[in-house]
KOLRO-987344 format. One record per residue: x, y, z of N, C-alpha, C, O in turn. Coordinates in steps of 0.05 Angstrom, whole numbers, padded with zeros to 5 digits, always signed. Layout:
N
XYZXYZXYZXYZ
...
END
This chain:
72
+02381+01975+01882+02369+01954+01866+02390+01939+01851+02408+01952+01838
+02390+01913+01852+02410+01897+01838+02404+01897+01808+02382+01904+01799
+02423+01888+01792+02421+01889+01763+02398+01872+01752+02383+01880+01734
+02394+01849+01764+02373+01831+01754+02345+01843+01759+02328+01843+01742
+02341+01854+01783+02316+01867+01790+02311+01892+01773+02289+01897+01763
+02333+01907+01769+02331+01931+01752+02324+01924+01723+02307+01936+01711
+02336+01903+01713+02330+01893+01686+02301+01885+01684+02288+01892+01664
+02291+01870+01703+02263+01861+01703+02244+01885+01704+02224+01885+01691
+02251+01905+01720+02234+01929+01723+02233+01944+01697+02212+01954+01689
+02255+01946+01683+02256+01960+01657+02240+01946+01636+02225+01958+01621
+02243+01919+01635+02228+01903+01616+02198+01905+01621+02182+01907+01603
+02191+01905+01647+02163+01907+01654+02152+01934+01646+02129+01936+01636
+02167+01955+01651+02159+01982+01644+02154+01985+01614+02134+01996+01605
+02173+01974+01598+02170+01974+01569+02145+01960+01560+02130+01970+01543
+02140+01937+01572+02116+01922+01565+02090+01936+01572+02071+01936+01557
+02090+01948+01596+02066+01962+01605+02060+01987+01588+02037+01993+01583
+02081+02000+01578+02077+02023+01561+02067+02013+01533+02049+02025+01522
+02080+01992+01523+02072+01981+01497+02043+01972+01496+02030+01975+01475
+02033+01960+01517+02006+01950+01518+01986+01972+01524+01961+01968+01522
+01995+01996+01531+01977+02018+01538+01968+02017+01567+01951+02034+01575
+01978+01998+01582+01970+01996+01610+01980+02020+01626+01968+02028+01646
+02002+02031+01618+02014+02054+01632+02019+02076+01612+02031+02072+01591
+02010+02100+01619+02015+02124+01602+02027+02146+01619+02026+02146+01643
+02040+02164+01605+02054+02186+01619+02043+02213+01609+02059+02232+01608
+02018+02214+01603+02005+02239+01596+02021+02257+01577+02026+02280+01582
+02028+02245+01554+02042+02261+01534+02072+02261+01537+02086+02274+01520
+02083+02249+01557+02112+02249+01561+02125+02222+01553+02147+02217+01560
+02110+02206+01537+02121+02181+01528+02147+02183+01513+02165+02167+01516
+02150+02205+01497+02175+02209+01482+02198+02210+01501+02219+02198+01495
+02195+02225+01522+02217+02228+01542+02223+02201+01555+02247+02194+01558
+02203+02186+01562+02207+02160+01575+02221+02141+01555+02239+02127+01563
+02212+02140+01530+02225+02123+01510+02254+02131+01506+02271+02114+01502
+02259+02157+01506+02287+02166+01503+02304+02156+01526+02326+02147+01522
+02293+02157+01551+02308+02146+01574+02312+02116+01572+02333+02106+01578
+02292+02102+01562+02294+02073+01559+02314+02066+01537+02328+02046+01539
+02314+02082+01515+02333+02076+01493+02362+02080+01501+02379+02067+01489
+02367+02096+01521+02395+02100+01530+02406+02077+01546+02430+02075+01550
+02388+02059+01555+02397+02036+01572+02410+02015+01554+02399+02007+01534
+02434+02007+01561+02450+01987+01547+02451+01962+01563+02448+01962+01588
+02455+01939+01549+02459+01914+01563+02488+01905+01561+02502+01912+01542
+02496+01890+01581+02523+01879+01581+02522+01851+01568+02501+01842+01560
+02545+01838+01566+02548+01812+01553+02529+01791+01566+02520+01773+01552
+02523+01794+01591+02507+01774+01605+02477+01778+01600+02460+01763+01610
+02470+01799+01585+02442+01804+01578+02427+01822+01597+02404+01830+01592
+02440+01829+01620+02427+01847+01639+02436+01875+01634+02456+01880+01620
+02421+01894+01645+02426+01922+01640+02453+01931+01652+02462+01920+01672
+02465+01950+01639+02489+01964+01649+02479+01986+01667+02468+02006+01658
+02483+01983+01693+02472+02002+01712+02481+02031+01706+02467+02050+01712
+02505+02033+01695+02516+02060+01689+02500+02075+01667+02503+02099+01664
+02483+02060+01652+02468+02073+01631+02439+02079+01638+02424+02088+01622
+02432+02073+01663+02405+02078+01673+02405+02105+01687+02417+02108+01708
+02391+02124+01675+02390+02151+01687+02375+02153+01713+02358+02135+01719
+02381+02173+01728+02366+02177+01754+02337+02182+01748+02319+02175+01764
+02331+02196+01726+02303+02201+01718+02288+02175+01713+02265+02171+01722
+02301+02156+01699+02289+02130+01694+02285+02115+01720+02264+02101+01723
+02304+02116+01738+02301+02102+01763+02276+02113+01778+02261+02097+01790
+02272+02139+01778+02249+02151+01791+02223+02142+01777+02203+02136+01790
+02223+02141+01751+02200+02131+01736+02193+02102+01743+02170+02095+01746
+02214+02086+01745+02210+02058+01752+02198+02055+01780+02180+02039+01784
+02207+02071+01799+02196+02070+01826+02167+02079+01826+02150+02067+01839
+02161+02100+01811+02134+02111+01810+02115+02091+01796+02091+02091+01802
+02125+02075+01778+02108+02057+01762+02104+02030+01776+02088+02014+01766
+02117+02025+01798+02114+02000+01812+02086+01999+01825+02080+02015+01842
+02069+01980+01816+02042+01978+01827+02041+01976+01857+02023+01988+01870
+02058+01960+01869+02057+01955+01898+02062+01981+01913+02048+01987+01933
+02081+01997+01904+02087+02022+01918+02064+02042+01915+02057+02056+01933
+02052+02043+01891+02030+02061+01886+02006+02054+01904+01994+02071+01916
+02000+02028+01905+01978+02019+01922+01983+02026+01951+01965+02034+01966
+02009+02023+01960+02016+02029+01987+02012+02058+01993+02005+02066+02016
+02018+02075+01974+02015+02104+01978+01986+02112+01979+01978+02131+01992
+01970+02098+01963+01942+02106+01961+01925+02094+01984+01905+02106+01992
+01934+02072+01996+01918+02058+02016+01924+02066+02043+01911+02056+02061
END
């Protein structure tokens, strides 16, 4: 995943959690901790080195298109 797409995915995840569209059954603290560790570089995009493998998995699991593909 390139930096711009990763950045968009992280911003989308934050928004979906904030609006209550997406919940993690009591694990929100852990997800927020993972999101808080993400840093941005001077260009405003995420520093890939600060995105944990756990957060990458959460991002993949939270993608609506992939979930629908798995369910359908």
